[in-house]
Kinemage of the C-alpha trace (Angstrom):
@kinemage 1
@onewidth
@group {chain A} dominant
@subgroup {mainchain}
@vectorlist {calphas} color= white
{ca unk a 1} P 21.476 -7.411 11.625
{ca unk a 2} L 17.975 -8.094 12.920
{ca unk a 3} L 17.798 -11.726 13.823
{ca unk a 4} L 14.101 -12.570 14.600
{ca unk a 5} L 11.734 -14.374 12.372
{ca unk a 6} L 8.755 -12.148 13.206
{ca unk a 7} L 7.525 -9.185 11.185
{ca unk a 8} L 4.658 -6.688 10.911
{ca unk a 9} L 3.045 -6.393 7.528
{ca unk a 10} L 0.801 -3.509 6.449
{ca unk a 11} L -0.643 -4.660 3.134
{ca unk a 12} L -2.405 -1.508 2.069
{ca unk a 13} L -4.719 -0.532 -0.710
{ca unk a 14} L -2.320 2.083 -2.064
{ca unk a 15} L 1.011 1.307 -0.408
{ca unk a 16} L 2.473 -1.489 1.693
{ca unk a 17} L 5.257 -1.650 4.333
{ca unk a 18} L 7.060 -4.438 6.215
{ca unk a 19} L 8.901 -4.186 9.437
{ca unk a 20} L 11.242 -6.687 11.076
{ca unk a 21} L 10.932 -7.294 14.780
{ca unk a 22} L 14.467 -7.369 16.331
{ca unk a 23} L 15.500 -8.345 19.846
{ca unk a 24} L 16.171 -4.772 20.879
{ca unk a 25} L 14.774 -2.743 17.954
{ca unk a 26} L 12.130 -2.833 15.272
{ca unk a 27} L 12.553 -1.180 11.865
{ca unk a 28} L 10.877 -0.901 8.478
{ca unk a 29} L 12.505 -2.580 5.594
{ca unk a 30} L 13.418 -0.833 2.376
{ca unk a 31} L 11.096 -2.613 0.000
{ca unk a 32} L 12.045 -0.892 -3.255
{ca unk a 33} L 15.378 0.944 -3.516
{ca unk a 34} L 15.656 3.232 -0.533
{ca unk a 35} L 11.915 3.376 -0.075
{ca unk a 36} L 10.307 1.739 2.808
{ca unk a 37} L 6.908 1.909 1.041
{ca unk a 38} L 5.955 -0.317 -1.925
{ca unk a 39} L 2.977 0.791 -4.021
{ca unk a 40} L 0.533 -2.087 -3.913
{ca unk a 41} L 0.740 -2.542 -7.680
{ca unk a 42} L 1.712 -5.427 -9.940
{ca unk a 43} L 2.351 -5.393 -13.629
{ca unk a 44} L 2.066 -8.643 -15.562
{ca unk a 45} L 4.498 -8.332 -18.485
{ca unk a 46} L 3.052 -10.390 -21.463
{ca unk a 47} L 6.495 -10.419 -23.210
{ca unk a 48} L 8.815 -11.475 -20.328
{ca unk a 49} L 6.112 -13.322 -18.380
{ca unk a 50} L 7.626 -11.983 -15.191
{ca unk a 51} L 5.661 -9.677 -12.830
{ca unk a 52} L 7.000 -6.328 -11.756
{ca unk a 53} L 6.020 -4.800 -8.421
{ca unk a 54} L 5.542 -1.272 -6.906
{ca unk a 55} L 7.138 1.646 -8.686
{ca unk a 56} L 8.730 -0.649 -11.211
{ca unk a 57} L 5.246 -2.022 -12.123
{ca unk a 58} L 3.911 1.535 -12.685
{ca unk a 59} L 6.976 2.526 -14.764
{ca unk a 60} L 6.491 -0.553 -16.942
{ca unk a 61} L 2.903 0.346 -17.569
{ca unk a 62} L 3.597 4.027 -18.242
{ca unk a 63} L 6.417 3.093 -20.677
{ca unk a 64} L 3.863 1.234 -22.768
{ca unk a 65} L 4.928 -2.334 -21.941
{ca unk a 66} L 2.610 -5.023 -23.306
{ca unk a 67} L 0.842 -6.349 -20.253
{ca unk a 68} L -1.594 -5.526 -17.465
{ca unk a 69} L -1.346 -3.310 -14.459
{ca unk a 70} L -3.254 -4.008 -11.296
{ca unk a 71} L -3.525 -1.626 -8.289
{ca unk a 72} L -5.659 -1.313 -5.208
{ca unk a 73} L -6.180 -5.124 -5.202
{ca unk a 74} L -6.717 -5.154 -1.404
{ca unk a 75} L -10.239 -3.684 -2.200
{ca unk a 76} L -11.476 -7.006 -3.530
{ca unk a 77} L -11.189 -8.496 0.086
{ca unk a 78} L -14.730 -8.734 1.484
{ca unk a 79} L -16.277 -8.780 -1.956
{ca unk a 80} L -17.238 -11.720 -4.181
{ca unk a 81} L -14.362 -10.814 -6.493
{ca unk a 82} L -11.826 -12.422 -3.996
{ca unk a 83} L -12.954 -15.879 -5.302
{ca unk a 84} L -13.148 -14.973 -8.884
{ca unk a 85} L -10.542 -14.894 -11.695
{ca unk a 86} L -9.404 -12.202 -14.074
{ca unk a 87} L -7.992 -12.365 -17.566
{ca unk a 88} L -4.189 -12.033 -18.236
{ca unk a 89} L -3.760 -12.146 -22.017
{ca unk a 90} L -4.882 -15.666 -22.828
{ca unk a 91} L -4.797 -17.102 -19.341
{ca unk a 92} L -6.754 -16.477 -16.181
{ca unk a 93} L -5.642 -15.837 -12.633
{ca unk a 94} L -7.478 -15.797 -9.401
{ca unk a 95} L -7.554 -12.524 -7.321
{ca unk a 96} L -6.269 -14.576 -4.322
{ca unk a 97} L -3.209 -15.541 -6.416
{ca unk a 98} L -2.607 -11.833 -7.470
{ca unk a 99} L -2.642 -10.729 -3.774
{ca unk a 100} L -0.424 -13.696 -2.909
{ca unk a 101} L 2.141 -12.670 -5.530
{ca unk a 102} L 2.419 -9.194 -4.005
{ca unk a 103} L 2.624 -10.527 -0.382
{ca unk a 104} L 5.148 -13.167 -1.330
{ca unk a 105} L 7.347 -10.544 -3.014
{ca unk a 106} L 7.260 -8.355 0.096
{ca unk a 107} L 8.070 -11.336 2.304
{ca unk a 108} L 11.095 -12.254 0.073
{ca unk a 109} L 12.489 -8.740 0.208
{ca unk a 110} L 12.138 -8.749 3.960
{ca unk a 111} L 13.881 -12.091 4.235
{ca unk a 112} L 16.810 -10.699 2.241
{ca unk a 113} L 17.014 -7.849 4.657
{ca unk a 114} L 16.693 -10.063 7.751
{ca unk a 115} L 19.069 -12.717 6.505
{ca unk a 116} L 16.640 -15.529 7.402
{ca unk a 117} L 13.116 -16.795 6.802
{ca unk a 118} L 10.135 -14.840 8.125
{ca unk a 119} L 7.753 -17.226 9.765
{ca unk a 120} L 5.510 -15.173 12.077
{ca unk a 121} L 3.580 -12.113 11.039
{ca unk a 122} L 1.171 -9.555 12.611
{ca unk a 123} L -0.913 -8.535 9.708
{ca unk a 124} L -2.710 -5.208 9.698
{ca unk a 125} L -6.412 -5.103 9.021
{ca unk a 126} L -9.014 -2.366 8.869
{ca unk a 127} L -11.649 -2.211 11.556
{ca unk a 128} L -14.199 -3.185 8.939
{ca unk a 129} L -13.300 -4.708 5.598
{ca unk a 130} L -17.035 -4.512 4.835
{ca unk a 131} L -19.431 -2.041 6.347
{ca unk a 132} L -22.294 -3.512 8.253
{ca unk a 133} L -21.620 -7.189 7.401
{ca unk a 134} L -19.933 -9.077 10.185
{ca unk a 135} L -19.929 -12.353 8.228
{ca unk a 136} L -18.318 -10.690 5.196
{ca unk a 137} L -15.768 -9.030 7.406
{ca unk a 138} L -14.839 -12.432 8.919
{ca unk a 139} L -14.556 -13.915 5.404
{ca unk a 140} L -12.160 -11.227 4.361
{ca unk a 141} L -9.859 -11.814 7.359
{ca unk a 142} L -9.871 -15.545 6.789
{ca unk a 143} L -9.035 -15.050 3.077
{ca unk a 144} L -6.093 -12.742 3.945
{ca unk a 145} L -4.826 -15.236 6.580
{ca unk a 146} L -5.101 -18.065 4.087
{ca unk a 147} L -3.179 -16.088 1.458
{ca unk a 148} L -0.428 -15.213 3.972
{ca unk a 149} L 0.018 -18.858 4.893
{ca unk a 150} L 0.159 -19.832 1.311
{ca unk a 151} L 3.113 -17.397 0.980
{ca unk a 152} L 4.988 -19.286 3.743
{ca unk a 153} L 4.006 -17.581 6.973
{ca unk a 154} L 3.538 -20.241 9.590
{ca unk a 155} L 1.875 -18.093 12.307
{ca unk a 156} L -0.477 -15.322 11.182
{ca unk a 157} L -2.253 -12.983 13.615
{ca unk a 158} L -3.928 -9.640 13.076
{ca unk a 159} L -4.025 -6.150 14.677
{ca unk a 160} L -6.314 -3.281 13.850
{ca unk a 161} L -4.550 -0.717 11.737
{ca unk a 162} L -5.467 2.270 13.995
{ca unk a 163} L -4.286 0.381 17.068
{ca unk a 164} L -1.008 -0.264 15.286
{ca unk a 165} L -0.720 3.511 14.539
{ca unk a 166} L -1.422 4.121 18.235
{ca unk a 167} L 1.361 1.945 19.268
{ca unk a 168} L 3.693 3.850 16.868
{ca unk a 169} L 2.670 7.134 18.386
{ca unk a 170} L 2.944 5.771 21.962
{ca unk a 171} L 6.666 5.121 21.274
{ca unk a 172} L 7.095 8.942 20.872
{ca unk a 173} L 5.457 10.290 24.110
{ca unk a 174} L 6.701 10.675 27.643
{ca unk a 175} L 3.456 10.984 29.526
{ca unk a 176} L -0.009 9.311 29.539
{ca unk a 177} L -2.576 10.595 27.017
{ca unk a 178} L -5.887 9.801 25.455
{ca unk a 179} L -5.470 10.008 21.754
{ca unk a 180} L -7.830 9.822 18.804
{ca unk a 181} L -6.047 7.894 16.089
{ca unk a 182} L -7.314 8.584 12.538
{ca unk a 183} L -5.916 6.296 9.768
{ca unk a 184} L -7.316 7.436 6.467
{ca unk a 185} L -5.823 5.041 3.863
{ca unk a 186} L -6.389 4.097 0.277
{ca unk a 187} L -9.420 1.944 0.892
{ca unk a 188} L -10.608 2.398 4.486
{ca unk a 189} L -10.855 4.899 7.213
{ca unk a 190} L -10.258 3.720 10.713
{ca unk a 191} L -10.576 5.461 14.061
{ca unk a 192} L -9.603 4.462 17.599
{ca unk a 193} L -9.611 6.347 20.923
{ca unk a 194} L -6.682 4.781 22.952
{ca unk a 195} L -5.192 5.462 26.386
{ca unk a 196} L -1.446 5.340 25.843
{ca unk a 197} L 1.704 6.171 27.722
{ca unk a 198} L 5.176 4.887 28.491
{ca unk a 199} L 4.011 3.029 31.535
{ca unk a 200} L 1.335 1.189 29.573
{ca unk a 201} L 3.512 0.215 26.565
{ca unk a 202} L 4.810 -2.966 28.173
{ca unk a 203} L 1.371 -4.292 29.282
{ca unk a 204} L 0.731 -7.743 27.793
{ca unk a 205} L -3.057 -6.927 27.440
{ca unk a 206} L -4.137 -3.530 26.166
{ca unk a 207} L -7.789 -4.331 25.729
{ca unk a 208} L -8.853 -1.967 28.604
{ca unk a 209} L -6.865 0.905 26.919
{ca unk a 210} L -8.861 0.769 23.816
{ca unk a 211} L -11.802 3.041 24.529
{ca unk a 212} L -13.387 3.022 21.031
{ca unk a 213} L -12.572 1.365 17.726
{ca unk a 214} L -14.570 1.805 14.479
{ca unk a 215} L -14.132 2.370 10.759
{ca unk a 216} L -15.675 2.879 7.326
{ca unk a 217} L -14.958 1.496 3.830
{ca unk a 218} L -13.979 4.896 2.597
{ca unk a 219} L -10.537 5.874 1.467
{ca unk a 220} L -8.349 7.551 -1.053
{ca unk a 221} L -9.502 5.503 -3.983
{ca unk a 222} L -13.043 6.683 -3.256
{ca unk a 223} L -11.891 10.324 -3.310
{ca unk a 224} L -10.111 9.618 -6.568
{ca unk a 225} L -13.202 8.200 -8.129
{ca unk a 226} L -15.366 11.131 -7.017
{ca unk a 227} L -12.793 13.682 -8.267
{ca unk a 228} L -12.563 11.821 -11.579
{ca unk a 229} L -16.368 12.000 -12.028
{ca unk a 230} L -16.382 15.702 -11.047
{ca unk a 231} L -13.533 16.857 -13.229
{ca unk a 232} L -12.467 14.327 -15.871
{ca unk a 233} L -15.260 12.072 -16.904
{ca unk a 234} L -17.500 14.932 -18.258
{ca unk a 235} L -14.840 15.362 -20.919
{ca unk a 236} L -15.421 11.687 -21.944
{ca unk a 237} L -19.209 11.978 -22.024
{ca unk a 238} L -20.197 11.456 -18.466
{ca unk a 239} L -23.846 12.708 -18.026
{ca unk a 240} L -23.914 13.958 -21.575
{ca unk a 241} L -27.392 14.369 -23.038
{ca unk a 242} L -28.606 11.812 -25.626
{ca unk a 243} L -30.650 12.807 -28.703
{ca unk a 244} L -33.752 11.421 -26.997
{ca unk a 245} L -34.961 14.202 -24.703
{ca unk a 246} L -34.330 13.789 -21.042
{ca unk a 247} L -31.898 10.837 -21.387
{ca unk a 248} L -28.200 10.910 -20.429
{ca unk a 249} L -25.303 8.570 -21.087
{ca unk a 250} L -25.279 5.504 -18.679
{ca unk a 251} L -23.442 6.188 -15.481
{ca unk a 252} L -21.948 2.735 -14.970
{ca unk a 253} L -19.367 3.142 -17.820
{ca unk a 254} L -17.814 6.154 -16.198
{ca unk a 255} L -18.086 4.856 -12.599
{ca unk a 256} L -16.200 1.781 -13.530
{ca unk a 257} L -13.567 3.802 -15.518
{ca unk a 258} L -13.040 5.902 -12.432
{ca unk a 259} L -12.703 2.906 -10.147
{ca unk a 260} L -9.219 1.276 -9.992
{ca unk a 261} L -10.549 -2.338 -9.380
{ca unk a 262} L -13.021 -2.212 -12.306
{ca unk a 263} L -11.067 -0.510 -15.131
{ca unk a 264} L -9.871 -3.721 -16.693
{ca unk a 265} L -13.428 -5.033 -17.053
{ca unk a 266} L -14.161 -2.189 -19.441
{ca unk a 267} L -11.594 -3.502 -22.000
{ca unk a 268} L -13.821 -6.326 -23.187
{ca unk a 269} L -14.659 -5.989 -26.910
{ca unk a 270} L -18.377 -5.815 -26.211
{ca unk a 271} L -17.944 -2.678 -24.095
{ca unk a 272} L -16.146 -0.827 -26.926
{ca unk a 273} L -18.851 -1.877 -29.325
{ca unk a 274} L -21.501 -0.491 -26.986
{ca unk a 275} L -19.659 2.807 -26.652
{ca unk a 276} L -19.415 3.070 -30.459
{ca unk a 277} L -23.114 2.584 -30.758
{ca unk a 278} L -23.732 5.084 -28.024
{ca unk a 279} L -21.621 7.673 -30.010
{ca unk a 280} L -24.345 7.782 -32.643
{ca unk a 281} L -26.998 8.563 -29.988
{ca unk a 282} L -25.344 11.422 -28.118
{ca unk a 283} L -25.679 15.075 -28.888
{ca unk a 284} L -21.890 15.578 -28.555
{ca unk a 285} L -20.422 12.536 -30.270
{ca unk a 286} L -16.817 13.850 -29.854
{ca unk a 287} L -17.078 13.161 -26.166
{ca unk a 288} L -17.864 9.511 -26.590
{ca unk a 289} L -15.089 9.260 -29.303
{ca unk a 290} L -12.699 10.200 -26.514
{ca unk a 291} L -14.122 7.477 -24.331
{ca unk a 292} L -13.725 5.019 -27.180
{ca unk a 293} L -10.036 6.094 -27.465
{ca unk a 294} L -9.512 5.419 -23.818
{ca unk a 295} L -10.964 1.938 -24.010
{ca unk a 296} L -9.266 1.068 -27.396
{ca unk a 297} L -5.846 2.131 -26.185
{ca unk a 298} L -6.295 0.856 -22.604
{ca unk a 299} L -5.625 4.319 -21.081
{ca unk a 300} L -7.869 3.826 -18.031
{ca unk a 301} L -5.092 3.287 -15.477
{ca unk a 302} L -3.071 6.191 -16.870
{ca unk a 303} L -6.075 8.453 -16.454
{ca unk a 304} L -6.577 7.157 -12.869
{ca unk a 305} L -2.945 8.093 -12.129
{ca unk a 306} L -3.544 11.578 -13.525
{ca unk a 307} L -6.517 11.990 -11.227
{ca unk a 308} L -4.612 10.712 -8.182
{ca unk a 309} L -1.799 13.189 -8.922
{ca unk a 310} L -4.337 15.946 -9.243
{ca unk a 311} L -5.925 15.069 -5.901
{ca unk a 312} L -2.478 15.229 -4.209
{ca unk a 313} L -1.709 18.550 -5.962
{ca unk a 314} L -4.945 20.067 -4.637
{ca unk a 315} L -3.751 19.619 -1.103
{ca unk a 316} L -1.468 22.638 -1.763
{ca unk a 317} L -2.995 24.429 -4.793
{ca unk a 318} L -6.450 25.950 -5.281
{ca unk a 319} L -6.648 24.988 -9.015
{ca unk a 320} L -4.909 22.300 -11.206
{ca unk a 321} L -5.302 21.602 -14.894
{ca unk a 322} L -5.457 17.856 -15.515
{ca unk a 323} L -3.387 16.989 -18.591
{ca unk a 324} L -5.491 14.722 -20.837
{ca unk a 325} L -3.324 14.979 -23.891
{ca unk a 326} L -2.844 11.135 -23.825
{ca unk a 327} L -6.534 11.079 -24.883
{ca unk a 328} L -6.580 14.071 -27.274
{ca unk a 329} L -3.818 16.614 -28.052
{ca unk a 330} L -4.147 19.735 -26.025
{ca unk a 331} L -7.047 18.459 -23.925
{ca unk a 332} L -7.043 19.711 -20.354
{ca unk a 333} L -9.582 19.429 -17.565
{ca unk a 334} L -9.788 22.142 -14.887
{ca unk a 335} L -9.938 20.863 -11.321
{ca unk a 336} L -10.200 22.937 -8.175
{ca unk a 337} L -9.924 22.389 -4.396
{ca unk a 338} L -13.472 23.697 -4.034
{ca unk a 339} L -14.721 21.202 -6.681
{ca unk a 340} L -12.903 18.403 -4.904
{ca unk a 341} L -14.485 19.414 -1.576
{ca unk a 342} L -17.953 19.352 -3.224
{ca unk a 343} L -17.332 15.964 -4.788
{ca unk a 344} L -16.183 14.288 -1.563
{ca unk a 345} L -18.690 16.166 0.753
{ca unk a 346} L -20.747 13.072 1.531
{ca unk a 347} L -17.901 10.656 2.520
{ca unk a 348} L -16.123 13.522 4.395
{ca unk a 349} L -19.314 14.208 6.366
{ca unk a 350} L -19.379 10.472 7.269
{ca unk a 351} L -15.760 10.701 8.536
{ca unk a 352} L -16.698 13.664 10.729
{ca unk a 353} L -19.654 11.706 12.186
{ca unk a 354} L -17.342 8.764 12.817
{ca unk a 355} L -15.263 11.024 15.124
{ca unk a 356} L -18.365 11.939 17.061
{ca unk a 357} L -19.535 8.256 17.207
{ca unk a 358} L -16.125 7.153 18.622
{ca unk a 359} L -16.443 9.733 21.418
{ca unk a 360} L -19.888 8.461 22.227
{ca unk a 361} L -18.553 4.854 22.153
{ca unk a 362} L -15.700 5.858 24.477
{ca unk a 363} L -18.069 7.649 26.841
{ca unk a 364} L -15.925 10.780 26.998
{ca unk a 365} L -16.290 14.434 25.963
{ca unk a 366} L -14.102 16.320 23.435
{ca unk a 367} L -12.064 18.038 26.117
{ca unk a 368} L -10.712 14.545 27.271
{ca unk a 369} L -8.829 14.089 23.954
{ca unk a 370} L -5.223 15.190 24.330
{ca unk a 371} L -4.034 14.583 20.804
{ca unk a 372} L -5.309 13.666 17.326
{ca unk a 373} L -2.777 11.421 15.573
{ca unk a 374} L -3.182 11.560 11.754
{ca unk a 375} L -1.803 8.927 9.578
{ca unk a 376} L -2.599 7.638 6.006
{ca unk a 377} L -2.092 9.682 2.793
{ca unk a 378} L -5.750 10.915 2.665
{ca unk a 379} L -5.271 12.951 5.873
{ca unk a 380} L -3.300 15.391 3.700
{ca unk a 381} L -6.600 16.474 2.054
{ca unk a 382} L -7.790 19.751 3.683
{ca unk a 383} L -11.489 18.691 3.697
{ca unk a 384} L -10.683 15.356 5.387
{ca unk a 385} L -8.424 16.933 8.049
{ca unk a 386} L -11.048 19.596 8.827
{ca unk a 387} L -13.767 16.958 9.243
{ca unk a 388} L -11.644 14.941 11.798
{ca unk a 389} L -10.067 17.766 13.763
{ca unk a 390} L -12.861 20.364 13.617
{ca unk a 391} L -14.806 18.775 16.530
{ca unk a 392} L -11.642 18.626 18.775
{ca unk a 393} L -10.281 22.258 18.809
{ca unk a 394} L -8.457 21.748 22.139
{ca unk a 395} L -6.453 18.654 20.994
{ca unk a 396} L -2.893 18.741 19.654
{ca unk a 397} L -2.692 17.670 16.002
{ca unk a 398} L 0.178 15.167 15.666
{ca unk a 399} L 1.422 14.307 12.180
{ca unk a 400} L 2.292 10.695 11.942
{ca unk a 401} L 4.362 8.989 9.283
{ca unk a 402} L 1.641 9.066 6.618
{ca unk a 403} L 2.705 5.714 5.117
{ca unk a 404} L 4.852 4.117 7.783
{ca unk a 405} L 3.139 4.497 11.153
{ca unk a 406} L 0.869 1.518 10.842
{ca unk a 407} L 3.666 -0.831 9.605
{ca unk a 408} L 5.975 0.296 12.465
{ca unk a 409} L 3.257 -0.238 14.997
{ca unk a 410} L 2.597 -3.746 13.678
{ca unk a 411} L 6.205 -4.469 14.025
{ca unk a 412} L 6.211 -3.353 17.625
{ca unk a 413} L 3.256 -5.674 18.167
{ca unk a 414} L 5.132 -8.581 16.457
{ca unk a 415} L 8.078 -8.123 18.835
{ca unk a 416} L 5.669 -8.180 21.760
{ca unk a 417} L 3.730 -11.235 20.602
{ca unk a 418} L 6.572 -13.307 19.225
{ca unk a 419} L 9.707 -12.045 20.939
């Protein structure tokens, strides 16, 4: 049994992992059944008044349980929402408290596996919680540290997620390399260029080995939103012409419905009333009637899950039909890999530019990169992979554990810091 009280925690936008730092080994904990990943989701059951987490939360929501599902809650860090509250039935809860419930649950599962209290944690963090706002970035890290301490962690430190992924990759190699680490997660995309090797792994200070480190607030939930606007939202009235010439339906309704963190805000009675009024002003009222159905029956999260499934399926298939029968019997929305590529072209181009920026920051040329280590679920998307690897044709492409590499690297760092 692992006996140390230190752990590495990767609290992710889409999935989370926890590793226990042992005296002679480090390992990820099974957080739900046999799964070392826990979807970062919580379902507040209004009947039992007990929250469900991860896959169980999603199952409860899909089964039609009376309550509220929240996913991608990490995305509120670095925004004003972190200090606000949201409605749960007839009561309100702060977003800090929601994140705390998830982290506390992960901690408790880890403690059951370790057989003792976990008091020290190396917390993963993106290179930038907020793009171009150093003060906002600092506030986000401070908030996450405060939440972790409120959950019972006595010592909280941080490591950049791409550096943690580099540590996980370093454990696999037998010679020194310079590697580009690309961690494209649910909410952020992080890049590092790191000098790694078995002779460097034991160094107490690795600052000189980090040649470049940068990131963007772009991730899988952004690709979901853009795919939803491309393929699904037009069937609910997105950019539909109004009776007044030259006017279209307002974008904000559909952008919010396509964004995990904003879906619940659309369930306010006033929003549904606005949509019903808009139905009388649009040339194709049946489209807005579908939108009204989604809002009235609280189908937004179910739609978002359909879009996420479609995005994943388009990694292997050229075309997929999105089943929208939950909105209207027989309704399907065609989606294609080419359409997804068009929809995400701008953020994907920014990812490609980030690769070039890191090379400039490191002061090295493309031929000096020995390997590109890919981790994070969004690296499975062909357009994303091509943007990252296209400029480095000589480098080996190394497939990391898409959902576990960061957590494992954080655990290795926890063993080094607290062992």
